[in-house]
N, C-alpha and C positions, 0 to 999 in steps of 0.2 A: 695154436697160440701158445706163447710162452707164459709160464706162471708169473704172477706179479708179486713183488716183495717190497715192503716198507720196513726197514730195520733201524734200530737205535741201540746205542751203547750208553749206559748210565754214567760212565766215567771215561772221558776222552783225554784226560791228563793224569793218568794213574801213577802211583808211586810203587816202589818195590813192596811186595807182600800184600798189596791191596787186591781186592776182588773186582772184576769187571763183569757186569751182567749184560748180556746181549739178548735183545728181543727182536723176533722176526714175525711180522704180520704178513702172511702169504695167502694168495688166492689164485684161483684157476677158473676161467670161464669155460674152457673146453670140456667136452664129455670125457669121463675117465677120472678126472680129479688129480689130486696131489699125491705124492708118494714119499718124499723124504726132504727133511731139513738137515743141513750140514753146516757146522762151524769148523773152520780150519785156522788154527793158531800157529804162528811161527815166531818164536822169540829166542830160539837157540840154534837156528839153522836147520831144525828138523820139524816137519809138519806134525801137528797134534790134531787129531780128528775127533769131532763130537757129532754123533748122528742121532736123529730122532725120526722114527717111522711115523708117517701121518697119512690121513685119508680125508676125503671130502673135498670141498671147494674153498673153504675159508678156515684157516688155522693160525694160531699163535704158537710159535716155538720159542723156548727160552733156554739159554745156556749161560754158564759162567766159568771163568777161569781166573787163576791167580797169577799175578805178575811176578816173574822170577828174576827179571833183569834189574840192574842198578840204574841210577840216573844217567840219562843220555842214550840208553838202549832203545832200539826200535822193535815194535811188535807188528807183524802183519796179521790183520784180522779179516778173514774172507768168509762171507755168508753165501750159501747156495741153497736153492730150492729146486727140486725135480718134480715133474708131473709123471703120470703113468706112461706117457709116450716118450719119456726121457728127455723132454725139453728142459733146459736149465737156465735159470736166471741167477747171476752171480754179481756180487759187489764186494769191493775190498777197501779197507782203510788201514793206514799206517799210523800207529800211535807211538809217540815218544815218551819214554818214562821220565817223569818229573823228579825233582830233588825231594828227598825226604828230610824235613826239618829236624833239628835236634828235639828230643823229647825229654822234658823235665819230669822225672818220676816222683820226686819228693823235694820239699824245701822246708827250711826252718828259719825263722818262726813260721808256723803253719798258717797264721793269720797274715793277710796282706796289710792290715792296719793294727799292728801290735801296740799295746800300751805297757809301759814299765814304770814301776815306782822306784824312785831313788831315795834310799834312806840315808845314804852317806853322800859324799861330795860327787861321786861319779859311779857309772856302771859300765862294765865291759860286755858288749853284746857280740855274739857270733852269728853270722848268717851262713846258710849252707844250701847248696843245690846238688842233687844227684841226678844223673841222666843215663839213659840207655845207650848201648852201643849204636852208632849210626848205621842204619840199614845199607847205605851206599858205601860203607867202609871209610868214610871221611873222619878226620881227626876233629874232635870238638874242642874249640877254644872258648875259654871262659874269661869274661871281662867284668870287673866290678866298677860301678859308678856311684859315687857318694856326693849328693848335692850337686849333680851336674859335672863333677870332676872325675876323670878316669883315674882309677887307682892302679898301683903297681902289682897288686895281688892277681894271680892268674889260676889259682887252684879252686877247689870246690868250696873253700871256707874263706870268709871275710870277717874280720873282727874290727870293732870300733869302740872307742871309749866315748860315752855320752855323759855330759854333766848338766848341771842345772843353770849354767850361765847363758846357754844359747836357746833361741826360740825353737819350738817344735811346731809341726812335725819335721823330722829329717827324712829325706828320700834316699833310698838305697835300691840299686838295680843290678841284677845279675843278667848279663847278656851272653847267651850261648850261640856260637856260630860254627857252621861246618864249612865256611868259605863260600857258600852259595846262597845261604839264607840264615836267618837267626830268629831266636825266640827269647823272650824276656820274662823274668820274674821281678816284680816290683814290690817294695814295701814302703809304707808311710808310717814312720815310727814316732809315737808320742811318748814323751818323758814327763812323768808326773812326779814332782818333788815332794817328799815327805820329810826332808832333812830339817832338823831343828824343830820338829813338831809341826811344821807348817805345810 
């Protein structure tokens, strides 16, 4: 009889540099038992082999690998189990590498709901986002939206003069896109007037 195998992957839509854990629950009813679990990964045109020597009639094997391909790449994941009579059970899965969204490393103001006191007629506030290099090599585009209106600024900094005549809060959004997906940092800005002692 051939050995039985029930396998699972914890991540079937991986991104570049992510880890994928592979679990294989294997069993053998025939006398002699199990001998080897094997994982074969092909993501560069060359097979990479992971082996685990086993024994007995019921074993769980675990492996993990790191995704080295960028968005759109394909990875062949083959799981095999052998018994002591060299009967083999094999199953394969093809994974497609997903897009890695832009990553915002830091932003200013650090509060998503900042409050500012105006002691004069107005205050000039600067908003800033910094991001990592895109793992897939895509160019990151930054767009700023103020109160629902797209601004002309496309760099990491956006400045706006706030005064005491408009109702608050003001909404400011930084939208970072790699052309395939986007992330946002949003602020709801409250202006508190202390001008004229009030």
